[in-house]
BAGUPA-922461 format. One line per field, with one value per residue (C-alpha): residue in three letters; x, y, z. Coordinates in Angstrom, 1 decimal, padded with zeros to 4 digits. Layout:
code = Ala|...
u = X|...
v = Y|...
w = Z|...
This chain:
code = Met|Ile|Leu|Leu|Val|Gly|Gly|Cys|Ser|Arg|Phe|Arg|Ser|Pro|Glu|Glu|Thr|Tyr|Arg|Ser|Ile|Arg|Gln|Glu|Thr|His|Asn|Gly|His|Leu|Asp|Ala|Ala|Phe|Ser|Arg|Val|Ser|Ala|Ala|Tyr|Glu|Lys|Tyr|Arg|Ser|Arg|Asp|Pro|Tyr|Trp|Ser|Leu|Thr|Phe|Arg|Val|Gln|Lys|Ala|His|Ile|Phe|Phe|Leu|Arg|Gly|Ser|Val|Asn|Asp|Ser|Leu|Gln|Leu|Leu|Ser|Asp|Asp|Pro|Pro|Ala|Ala|Leu|Leu|Arg|Ser|Glu|Ala|Ala|Val|Arg|Arg|Lys|Leu|Val|Gln|Gly|Leu|Asp|Tyr|Thr|Val|Ser|Gln|Arg|Tyr|Ala|Asp|Ala|Arg|Ala|Ala|Leu|Thr|Glu|Ala|Glu|Ala|Gln|Ala|Gly|Ser|Phe|Gln|Pro|Ser|Leu|Leu|Gly|Asp|Ile|Ala|Gln|Ala|Arg|Gly|Asn|Leu|Glu|Phe|Ala|Val|Gly|Asn|Tyr|Ala|Ala|Ala|Glu|Ala|Glu|Phe|Arg|Ser|Ala|His|Ser|Ile|Ala|Thr|Arg|Gln|Asn|Gln|Pro|Tyr|Leu|Glu|Ile|Asn|Ser|Thr|Gly|Ser|Leu|Gly|Asn|Val|Ala|Met|Lys|Leu|Glu|His|Tyr|Asp|Glu|Ala|Ile|Glu|Trp|Phe|Lys|Leu|Ala|Leu|Arg|Lys|Ser|Asp|Glu|Leu|Arg|Thr|Leu|Phe|Ser|Met|Gln|Leu|Ala|Leu|Gly|Asn|Met|Gly|Trp|Asn|Tyr|Ser|Val|Val|Gly|Asp|Phe|Asp|Ser|Ala|Glu|Val|Met|Leu|Lys|Gln|Ala|Glu|Glu|Thr|Ala|Gly|His|Ala|Gly|Met|Thr|Gly|Asn|Gln|Ile|Tyr|Trp|Leu|Asn|Ala|Leu|Gly|Asn|Val|Tyr|Tyr|Gln|Gln|Arg|Arg|Phe|Ala|Glu|Ala|Glu|Ala|Thr|Ser|Thr|Arg|Ala|Leu|Glu|Leu|Ala|Arg|Asn|Arg|Asp|Asp|Lys|Asn|Thr|Val|Thr|Glu|Cys|Leu|Asn|Thr|Leu|Ser|Glu|Ile|Glu|Leu|Ala|Thr|Gly|Lys|Leu|Asp|Leu|Ala|Ala|Lys|His|Asn|Gln|Asp|Ala|Ala|Ala|Ile|Glu|Asn|Ala|Gly|Leu|Asp|His|Phe|Gly|Ile|Gln|Tyr|Ser|Gln|Leu|Ile|Ala|Ala|Arg|Ile|Ala|Leu|Gly|Lys|Gly|Gln|Tyr|Ala|Gln|Ala|Glu|Glu|Ile|Leu|Gln|Lys|Ile|Leu|Ala|Asp|Pro|Ser|Val|Glu|Thr|Ser|Leu|Lys|Trp|Gln|Gly|Gln|Ser
u = -057.6|-055.4|-054.0|-053.3|-051.3|-049.4|-048.6|-047.3|-045.2|-043.5|-039.8|-037.4|-033.9|-031.0|-030.1|-033.6|-033.6|-030.3|-031.2|-034.4|-032.6|-030.0|-032.8|-034.5|-031.1|-030.6|-034.1|-033.4|-035.9|-033.2|-035.5|-037.2|-033.8|-032.2|-035.0|-034.8|-031.1|-030.9|-033.3|-031.5|-028.1|-029.5|-031.0|-027.8|-025.0|-024.7|-025.7|-024.1|-020.7|-021.2|-024.6|-023.6|-020.8|-022.9|-025.7|-023.3|-021.5|-024.8|-026.0|-022.7|-023.3|-026.7|-025.3|-022.9|-025.6|-027.6|-024.6|-023.7|-020.1|-018.8|-021.6|-020.6|-016.9|-017.6|-019.8|-016.9|-014.2|-014.0|-012.1|-014.0|-013.2|-010.2|-012.4|-014.3|-011.5|-012.1|-015.8|-017.8|-018.8|-015.1|-014.3|-017.4|-016.2|-013.0|-015.0|-017.4|-014.5|-012.9|-016.1|-016.4|-012.8|-013.2|-016.2|-014.3|-011.3|-009.0|-007.7|-004.6|-006.8|-009.3|-006.6|-005.3|-008.7|-009.6|-006.2|-006.8|-010.4|-009.1|-006.5|-009.0|-011.6|-009.1|-008.3|-011.6|-014.5|-014.1|-017.7|-016.9|-014.2|-016.7|-017.9|-014.3|-013.4|-016.4|-015.2|-011.6|-013.1|-014.9|-011.6|-009.7|-012.5|-012.5|-008.8|-009.1|-007.4|-010.1|-008.2|-007.7|-011.3|-012.6|-010.4|-011.9|-015.5|-015.1|-013.7|-016.7|-019.0|-017.4|-017.6|-021.2|-022.4|-020.4|-021.7|-025.2|-025.0|-027.6|-027.2|-023.5|-024.0|-026.2|-023.8|-020.8|-022.7|-023.6|-020.0|-018.7|-021.1|-019.5|-016.0|-017.2|-018.7|-015.5|-013.6|-016.1|-017.5|-021.0|-023.0|-021.3|-022.1|-025.8|-025.9|-024.4|-026.8|-029.8|-028.8|-028.4|-031.8|-033.5|-032.0|-032.8|-036.4|-036.6|-035.5|-037.5|-034.4|-034.8|-031.1|-029.9|-032.7|-031.8|-028.2|-028.9|-031.5|-029.2|-026.1|-028.1|-029.3|-025.8|-024.6|-027.4|-026.5|-022.8|-023.8|-026.3|-029.6|-031.0|-034.6|-033.8|-031.4|-034.1|-036.5|-033.9|-032.5|-036.0|-036.8|-033.5|-034.0|-037.5|-036.4|-033.4|-035.8|-038.2|-035.3|-034.0|-030.7|-030.3|-026.7|-027.6|-030.7|-028.5|-026.2|-029.1|-030.6|-027.4|-027.0|-030.6|-029.7|-026.8|-029.2|-031.5|-028.4|-027.4|-030.9|-030.6|-033.5|-031.6|-034.3|-035.0|-031.3|-030.5|-033.5|-032.6|-028.9|-029.4|-031.7|-029.0|-026.3|-028.4|-028.9|-025.3|-023.9|-025.5|-023.8|-020.2|-019.6|-017.2|-017.2|-020.9|-020.7|-018.0|-020.0|-023.0|-020.9|-019.4|-022.8|-024.1|-021.0|-021.7|-025.3|-024.3|-021.7|-024.4|-026.8|-024.1|-023.8|-019.9|-019.3|-021.5|-020.0|-016.5|-017.5|-018.9|-015.9|-013.5|-015.5|-015.3|-011.5|-010.8|-012.6|-011.0|-007.5|-007.9|-009.4|-007.1|-010.1|-008.0|-010.9|-012.8|-009.8|-009.5|-013.2|-013.0|-010.0|-011.9|-014.7|-012.1|-010.8|-014.3|-014.9|-011.6|-012.6|-016.0|-014.2|-011.8|-008.8|-007.6|-004.0|-005.1|-007.7|-005.2|-002.7|-005.2|-006.4|-002.9|-002.3|-005.4|-004.5|-001.0|-002.1|-002.2|-004.6|-007.4|-010.4|-011.3|-014.5|-012.7|-009.9|-012.6|-014.1|-010.6|-009.8|-013.1
v = -012.2|-013.3|-016.1|-013.7|-011.3|-014.1|-015.6|-012.3|-011.4|-014.8|-014.7|-014.8|-016.0|-013.9|-016.9|-017.0|-013.3|-013.3|-016.2|-014.4|-011.2|-013.0|-014.6|-011.3|-009.9|-012.8|-012.4|-008.7|-007.2|-004.8|-002.1|-004.6|-006.3|-003.0|-002.0|-005.3|-005.5|-002.0|-002.8|-006.1|-004.3|-001.7|-004.4|-006.4|-003.8|-003.2|-006.6|-009.3|-008.7|-011.7|-010.7|-007.0|-007.8|-010.2|-007.7|-004.8|-006.7|-007.7|-004.1|-003.0|-005.6|-004.2|-000.7|-002.0|-003.7|-000.4|001.5|003.3|002.2|005.0|004.2|000.5|001.2|003.5|000.8|-001.7|000.6|-000.7|-004.0|-006.9|-008.0|-010.3|-013.2|-013.0|-012.8|-016.3|-015.9|-016.0|-012.3|-011.3|-013.0|-011.5|-008.1|-008.4|-009.8|-006.8|-004.4|-006.0|-005.5|-001.8|-001.1|-002.6|-000.4|002.6|001.8|001.3|-001.8|-002.4|-002.1|-004.5|-007.1|-006.8|-007.2|-010.2|-011.9|-011.6|-012.9|-015.9|-016.7|-016.5|-018.5|-021.2|-021.7|-021.1|-020.6|-022.7|-022.3|-018.7|-019.6|-019.5|-016.0|-014.8|-016.4|-014.5|-011.2|-011.8|-012.4|-009.0|-007.3|-008.9|-008.1|-004.4|-004.0|-005.8|-009.1|-011.2|-014.5|-014.3|-013.1|-016.1|-018.5|-017.0|-017.1|-020.8|-021.6|-019.8|-021.7|-025.1|-024.5|-023.3|-026.4|-028.7|-027.1|-026.4|-022.6|-021.6|-017.8|-018.0|-020.3|-017.7|-014.9|-016.8|-017.9|-014.3|-013.2|-015.8|-014.2|-010.9|-012.2|-013.9|-010.5|-008.6|-011.2|-010.5|-014.1|-012.7|-015.9|-017.6|-014.6|-014.8|-018.5|-017.7|-014.9|-017.0|-019.7|-017.2|-015.7|-019.1|-020.0|-016.5|-017.0|-020.4|-018.9|-015.6|-013.5|-010.0|-009.3|-011.9|-011.3|-007.7|-008.5|-011.2|-009.0|-006.0|-007.9|-009.5|-006.1|-004.7|-007.7|-007.1|-003.5|-004.3|-006.5|-003.9|-005.6|-002.4|-003.5|-006.5|-004.4|-001.8|-004.5|-006.2|-002.9|-001.6|-004.8|-004.7|-001.0|-001.7|-004.9|-003.1|-000.3|-002.7|-004.4|-001.1|-001.5|002.2|001.7|-001.0|000.9|003.9|001.6|000.1|003.6|004.9|001.8|002.4|006.0|004.8|002.5|005.4|007.3|004.5|004.6|008.4|009.0|011.9|013.5|010.2|009.5|012.8|012.7|009.1|009.7|013.0|011.2|008.5|011.1|012.9|009.7|008.7|011.9|010.9|007.6|006.4|004.5|006.7|004.4|004.7|008.5|008.6|006.3|008.6|011.6|009.9|008.9|012.5|013.8|011.5|012.7|016.3|015.8|014.3|017.3|020.0|021.0|021.0|023.2|021.1|017.9|019.3|020.1|016.6|015.1|017.1|016.0|012.4|012.6|014.2|011.3|008.6|010.0|010.0|006.5|004.9|003.6|002.7|001.7|004.9|007.0|005.6|006.1|009.7|010.3|009.2|011.6|014.4|013.7|013.9|017.2|018.6|017.5|019.2|022.4|022.2|021.4|018.8|018.4|017.9|015.4|013.4|013.3|011.9|009.3|008.2|007.5|005.4|003.4|002.8|001.4|-002.4|-002.5|-000.6|-002.8|-003.6|-001.6|001.6|001.0|000.7|004.0|005.6|004.4|005.7
w = 030.6|033.4|031.3|028.3|030.5|032.1|028.7|027.3|030.3|030.7|031.6|028.7|029.5|028.1|025.9|024.4|023.9|022.2|019.8|018.9|018.1|016.1|014.1|013.5|012.3|009.9|008.5|007.9|010.4|011.6|013.1|015.4|016.2|017.0|019.3|021.2|021.4|022.7|025.5|026.3|026.5|028.9|031.0|031.4|031.1|034.8|036.1|034.0|032.2|029.9|028.6|028.6|026.2|024.1|023.5|023.0|020.2|018.6|018.7|017.1|014.4|013.6|013.5|010.9|008.8|008.9|007.6|010.9|011.0|013.3|015.9|015.6|016.2|019.1|020.8|020.4|021.6|025.2|025.6|027.2|030.8|031.0|032.1|028.8|026.4|025.2|024.9|021.6|022.1|022.4|019.1|017.4|018.7|016.6|013.7|013.6|014.0|011.0|009.0|010.2|009.2|005.8|005.0|006.4|004.1|007.1|005.5|007.8|010.9|009.3|008.6|012.1|013.7|011.5|012.1|015.9|015.5|013.5|016.1|019.0|017.1|016.1|019.8|021.5|019.2|016.0|015.0|014.0|011.5|008.6|009.5|009.8|006.4|004.9|006.5|005.2|001.8|002.0|002.9|000.0|-002.4|-001.2|-002.0|-005.3|-004.5|-006.2|-006.2|-002.5|-002.0|-003.9|-001.8|001.4|000.1|-001.0|002.5|004.1|001.8|002.6|006.3|006.0|004.2|006.5|009.7|008.4|008.6|006.0|006.3|005.9|002.9|001.2|001.9|000.6|-002.5|-003.4|-002.7|-005.1|-007.7|-006.9|-007.6|-010.9|-011.9|-011.2|-013.2|-016.0|-015.9|-016.1|-016.9|-013.9|-011.7|-012.6|-011.7|-008.2|-007.6|-008.7|-006.3|-003.5|-004.2|-004.3|-000.9|000.5|-000.6|001.1|004.4|003.9|004.8|003.6|004.3|001.8|-000.7|-001.2|-001.7|-004.3|-006.1|-006.2|-007.3|-010.1|-011.1|-011.2|-013.2|-015.8|-016.0|-016.8|-019.7|-021.0|-020.1|-018.5|-018.4|-016.2|-014.2|-013.5|-012.2|-010.0|-008.5|-007.7|-005.9|-004.1|-003.0|-001.7|000.1|001.7|002.8|004.4|006.2|007.6|005.7|004.7|003.6|001.0|000.0|-000.9|-002.9|-005.0|-005.5|-006.9|-009.2|-010.4|-011.1|-013.2|-015.1|-015.9|-017.1|-019.4|-020.8|-021.3|-018.8|-017.4|-015.2|-013.5|-013.2|-011.6|-009.1|-008.1|-007.7|-005.8|-003.4|-002.9|-002.3|000.3|002.2|001.8|003.2|006.6|006.6|007.2|004.0|002.0|-001.0|-001.4|-001.2|-003.9|-006.1|-005.8|-006.6|-009.6|-010.9|-010.6|-012.3|-015.3|-015.5|-015.2|-018.0|-020.2|-019.5|-020.0|-016.4|-016.5|-013.5|-011.2|-012.7|-011.8|-008.3|-007.6|-009.3|-007.1|-004.0|-005.0|-005.7|-002.3|-000.5|-002.6|-002.2|001.5|001.6|-001.0|-003.0|-006.1|-008.4|-007.4|-008.1|-011.6|-012.3|-011.0|-013.2|-016.2|-015.4|-014.8|-018.3|-019.8|-017.9|-019.3|-022.8|-022.4|-021.4|-024.4|-022.2|-024.6|-023.4|-019.8|-020.9|-022.9|-020.1|-017.7|-020.2|-021.0|-017.3|-017.1|-020.2|-018.9|-015.5|-015.7|-012.7|-014.6|-015.2|-018.8|-018.9|-017.8|-020.4|-023.1|-022.0|-021.9|-025.4|-026.6
């Protein structure tokens, strides 16, 4: 009995605690990681500036992964002590801020934070350059610069393989699949996602597994294979839920609702997308909220609920206009045209559709819908 107690209460150095928390985070056990990092931060915040900053930044990163972007930014608001400006934690602070700003659609702030992180890493923490390239790829992807995004993801992938960073390798692999999907190279995208899923399964990392499963499901839905899409998205939603990744869970739920809509399973579609919207309204990711609103508008249009569709469409447009979500705006405009058509407002519908068709940045699938 004495040996058991002594074994359980052995001293853990802050380095060992941090490595363990990072591993839990990588593996997608976010609830456990968050509980432990919160305790570590409280333990060291008033006794050791270095470890206080290190655990504070890691806690902020977990906030980000769980979809609580405002909480993450608030935790990162205080600058590090001057003596720690060259530390790994100081560079990671700017990196996580860049991730937060990207999700919040504060793209200029994101670019500034990641530029600063890259400059600091290049001089003092070169091992973080791959993570920064991945974050810069996320930013370029979010604003629709797919060629620049692909270049950043390939850079991250090259660094990851060269420096033996398996988690970064998985993330960059899946991100290259996302770019291929946006460029409508669907077969190539599936191959990237399959590779990411295989590597995720080898490492048993729930975080990367749910991303690969969800992105595969989304890709299948785009090409009309709704049965495969449903299977993948259900697995992704369940895996994200087990990992405590509420933000991603919402995203896959909404995508699943869209699959049900495409299959004309309207009752299941409405229930699934309503649940996604209810969860999304409690988070900080505006893009996910607008996607949930747009999906519900589509379902309500199909079931003849024009007034409710118009309300959700107006809510989405208001968020998108404030956040400069260009693709979301285009999609909401298409829905607005269909609502006007349903109400017999033909001139208004035609005007909106002509604007969509005249915009060279509109993606092919939306142009097809507009022409139809």
